[in-house]
N, C-alpha and C positions, 0 to 999 in steps of 0.2 A: 536599386538593383539588389535582388537576394542572392545569397550564396548557400550551398548546402551546409548543413551543420556536421554532416557525417562524411566519413570517407568510405570507400569500397570495402566491405568485409572481407577480411583475409581469413579463411577458415583452414584449420589443420586438425585432424583427429576430431573433426565435428564441431570444434569450438574456435572462436575468434581468438587468435594469438597475437593479434597487434596490441602490444601491452603498454599502458602508461607506466609512470614511475611506480615501483612496487610499493605496497602499503608497508607501513612501519610495523613489523611483526615482533618487536623487541617486547617481551612480556616484563611488566613492572607493576608496582603497586597502584599505578594509575589507570591501568586497563580493567575494565569491567566486563567480564564474560557474559555474553547473551546466549540463551538457548531460544530458538525461534520456532514456533509452532505454526501450522497452516501458513506457511511461508509465502506461498504463491511465487511470484517472480521477484519478491524481495522489496516491496515498498516500504515495509516497516524496517527491514534490515538496512536498507540504504539509508533511510532518515536517521537510524540510530548511530550508524557508523560515520555518516557524514562523508566528507571528501568526494562530493559529486556536484556535477555542474547543473546550474539552473539559469534561465533568463534573468538577468539582472532586475528587470522591471518588476519581478515578483516580490523583491525584498523592500521592506520598509527601512531605509537606511537610518532613519532618525531613531527608531526603536531597536532595530537589529543590525546595525552596521558591523557589529562584532561578529556576526555570522560569516562574513565574507573573508575568504583567505587571500583571494586576488581576483582582480577583474581581468579575465582573459582578453577581451575585446570590448567594444562598445556595447554589446548585447548580452554576453554570457559571463557569469562568475562562478568560481569554484568556492564551494562552501568549505568551512574549516572541518578538519577531522574531529570526531568526538572520542570520548573515552571508551565507548562500547565497541566490542568486537564480537562478531557473529562465530560461534564455535560449533553450533549445531543448527541445522535447518531441516524442514520437513514439509513435503506436500505430495499428495497422490497423483497430481496431474504431471504427466512426462513433459508437456510443453513448458510448464512452469519450471521444471528442473533445468530443462535445456537452456531457457533464457537466463535463469539465475546464474548458472555455471558459467555460461558464456560471458556475461558481464562481470562477474567477480574474478574470473580467471584474467580477463583483459586488464582489470584493475591491479593485478600482480598478486592476488591471493591464490597462490598455486595449490593449496591444500583444499580449495573449495569443493572439488569433486568428492573428497572423502567426508566432507562435513554434511553433505545433503542426503536425507534418508527419503525414500519414496513409499515406505509402508504407511499405512493409515495410523493415526495415533492410537487407536484400539489395539492393533497388531504390535506397535512399539511397545506399549505397556505390558502386553502379555508376553513379549519376548523378554523384557526386563524381569517380569515376575518368574520367568522359567530359568533365570540365572544368567542370561546373556548380558554382557556389558553394552548397553545401547546409548545411555546418555553420559556425556562427559562429567567430570567431577568439578568442583568448585565453580558453580554457577551463581552469578551475582543477580541476574534478571532474567525472567522468563517473559516473552511476549507472544501473542496470538491473537489473529483475527479468526475466531472460530467461525465455522460456516454460518452464513447469514440468510441463505435463501429461504429457509423455513420461518423467519421472523420479517422478512421484507414485505413492504406494502405492495411491491411489483411482483411478488411471488403468490403462493397458494396460502401463505400464513398458517401452515400446520404447526409451527412452533415445537413444542416438545413431542408432539404426535407426528413427526415427520414420516413421510411415506418411503424414505430413502434410507439406506444403511450407511455404515461408516466408510464404504468405498464409493458412495454416490450413486449406488444402483438401487432400482425399485425393489422394496421388500417382497418376499414371497408370502408374507403374513402380516395381518393388521394387528397382531398383539404388541403390547407395548414392550420396549426394550431399552436398555441402556446404552445400547450400540447404534441407535438411530442417528442420523445427521443432526437432529435437533437437540440431542443430548451430549454432543461431542465436547461441549465445555465441561462436562464432568470428567472426562478423560484429560483435559488440560488441568484440571484440578489435581487428578492423580500424579500427572508429571510434576506439577509443583511440589506435591507431597514428597516425590522421589528426590527432586533436584534441591529442594530447600533454598530457594533464592532469597535475597533480602528483599526483592520487589518483584511484582509481576504486573503486566499491562495486558488487558484483553479489549478487544475492539468488536462492534457489531453494528448493525444498522440501527438508525433511530427508531425504526418501526418496532423494534423489540420493546421499547419504553411504554408503547401503547397497547401492547398485547397482554391483556389480563394483568396478572402480577408477576409476570416473567422476570422484570428487572429486579424486584425484591427477592424472588427465590434465587436468582444467579447470585446476587450479592450475599445472601445468607449462606449459600453453598460455598462460595469462595472463602467466607469468613470462617467456615468450620474447619479449614484445613488444619491439620495437626491439632485438632480438639480447640477450636477457636484460637488458633496460633497467628492469624493474620488480621490485621486492621485493614478493612476495606473501606476506602472513601466513598461518599455518596457519588454514584456515577454521573458524569456530566456529558451532555451532548455538545459535541464541537462541530461548528460549521466551518468546513475547509476553507471557504472564501474569506473567513476571518483571519486567516493566516497566509494569504497571498496566493492560494490555490484558485485559479480561474474557474471555478466549478461549483455548482449547487450540489453539494454533497455533505450530509449530516451523519455523524457516527456517534455512537454512545461508547464512552471509555470507561472501563473499570480499572482502578489502580489499587493494588493491595501492598502492604509492607508487613514484613515479618516482625512481630511484636518483641521477640527476644534479641533481634539484631538492633533495635533502635536505642539511641541514647535514653537513659531514663527520664530526663527532663523533657525530651521530645515526646515520648510516649504519653507523659501526663498532659502535655499541650494537645495532642491529637484527640484527648477524651473531651475537649471542650465543645460546646454546642456550635460556637463560632470560631472557625479555624483562623489562626493568625495568617495574615497575607503572606508573610515570608515562608510559611510552611506549605502553602497551597501547590500541590504538585502539578495542577493544571496550568497551560500557558496562557498568558493574556493575549487577547487578539491584537493584531497589527494593522489590520484593514477593517473598514466598515462603510456602509452606506448610510449609516445613521449617526455615528459619533463623529463630532465636529473635528476633532483634533487628529483623526486617523484618516490616511488616504482611502479613497474608494476602493471597492473590488477591482481586482486586475481585469483587464479586458482581453477577449480573444484575438482582437486585431493586432495587439502587441506581439502575441505569439506567433500568429499566423504570417506576420510580415518577415519572420525569419526563415520560412520555408519557401522553396520552389514548388511549382505545381508537379503533379505526378509524371507527367509526360516529359519533364525535362531534369529529373533529379536521378542521381545515382543511389539514393538511399532506398533500400528494398522496403523499409517500413513506411515509406511515403509513396512508393510506386504503386502500391496495391490498395485497393478499397473495395468494399462490399458492393456487389452489383445488384442488390435488391432494388426494384424498381419503386417508384412512388405509388403509394397504395390509397391515397386519399387522406384527408386530414383527420378523419375520424379513428384511424389507427395509430398505434404507438409508434413512435420514432419517425414520424413524417413531417417533423418540422425543421426549418432551417435555423441553424444557430444565429445568435444575435452577436455580431462582431463587436458591438460597443458595449457589450456586458459579459457575465461569466457564461461558461458553457453548462450544458445540461449535466445531470449525473450519468457518467460513463458507465454503462451496464455491460455485465458479462454475457448476458443472453442477447446476443447481437442479431439474431435472424430477423432482419427487416426491422429491427429496433434501434439500430445505430442511426443517429441523427444525420441530416444532410448538411454537408459543408455549405452547400448552395443549392437553391431550388431554380428551376426555370421560371421565366415570367408566367408561363402558362400555368405553373403549380403555385404561384404566389410568391415568388422570389422577390426579395427586397434589396439584395446587393446589386444595385443598378449599375455601378461602376464596373463590377466584375462581369455582369451580363452583357454590358455595351461592349466590353473587350472580347466577347465571344467565348468566355470561359463556360465549360459545360456543367450541366447539373450533375452532382455527384455527392456521394456520402463521405463522412470523415474518413481519413485514412488512419491506419494504426498509429503512425507518427503523431498525427493531430491529436488523437485520442490520448496518447501517451504524454504529450506535452500539456494537455488539459490536466492530467493526473499529476504533473509535475515530474515525471521521470526524466532523467538527464537525457540530453539530446544525442549523447553518444551511446545510449543503451539500444542495442540491436534487438528488434522483436520479430521481425520477419527474417529467419536464418535459413540459408540454404544449406543442404547437405551435399557438398561437392564430391563425396565419395560414392554417392549413388547416381542414379540416372538423372538426366537434366530434368529440372522442375521439381525435384525432391526436396523436401524441407525438414530441418530439424525442428522449426516451428513455422507453420504455415500462417498465412494472413488471417484466416478465419479463427485459428486457435490463438493468434496474436491479440485479437479483439477480446478474446474470452479472458486471458490472463491479466490484461491491462485493466478490465472492468472489475475483476475481482480484488484488485490490489488497494492497499492503504496508500493514498498520496504521500510520496516520500517527503515532500516539503511539509505536510502536516505533522508526519512522524518526526521530522527534524526539529520542529518547534517543540513537541512534547519531550524529545530527547534532550534538548538544551536546558529546558526547565528542570528535568529530572537530574541532569548533571550539575546544575547549579545548587540544588538542595541535597544532593547526595551526601556529602561530607557534614552537613548540618544534621541529617537524619541519624547516620550510622558511625 
């Protein structure tokens, strides 16, 4: 028998004020301040801060038992808090901002409203250059998943020649510009030049690696910060499923470190052709379908067993789902998820693209037990997509605005899909953060 993971949202002033134990805001030498760019709904921020809930089945206890702060019940564990603290976040999507603030406020970060800026990264840099104090001082690390649509295989692959500007709008000219969506990593570079962090982490889709020499250009551009002032590791493609995320999702990760901040002996070691294993900033896999001593990829059936069906749940993020009808197997997003395997890549462009939780027998449905029980054909809910992305089960994605007319949303179901699909899986980010945390004092 299943039970809801969430309780009914309690909104006040537009945000969920049902608060967990406050985060520890005591500033000390152990805290590492993080400036987050292209934050979306906070997948990277959640992962780096830690202290969030995940289904216990996603953790390889033999390799990562030290990740768990406590097992809340037989299904859910709370991950340990990390040293990183988000002091600045930014995204141009209002729905991402609403969801981000709602969650972090609920977690006890009462300053989160002031931390989040909605201007584009281009406008923020221009405001800084005009003399406005935009970015906080003493930044230890900058993170950012710069826009990926122009490098994605699923998109038009315009790359640097994106047809959209830094606000995500169609350009009125075909002329090349440093302010196109495909060039926004250059503005991330400028923020790094302003903030002078000891380390930065940039994330994008795997498709970037195969698009001409884009990866090498971006690596060289990041290296040139402060006149060749950063050492940028060879970017690596990480498959989220190798870190417990039940999803086919591959992302290229750029990591750079400030040369002048490194210990002299570490700087020398980083120049070697073969990097010492103890200095590798990339996390080792914890799951694999090919490596004998690692458990196999997490299964969707383990996640979905935690949820009630939309018609009997109180969770708004589980109640709603796309009503797009089955359009035939030749179209994108018309497949049924495989319960005994990982999920598909959760996409932000969801119009008819979000996969089916189950298909009818008429359309080739394979989940015979569910079909025999009379469960209807439907697509994945935002909650199911969020769990596949490893967002905590108490993160509200569909959020009502109770101060306006009935049926009004701070974040609607359709926008919930979009911000979930745009995000970095928090559990993948947590693995990266734990590895960075482990080597931090060795490096600096």
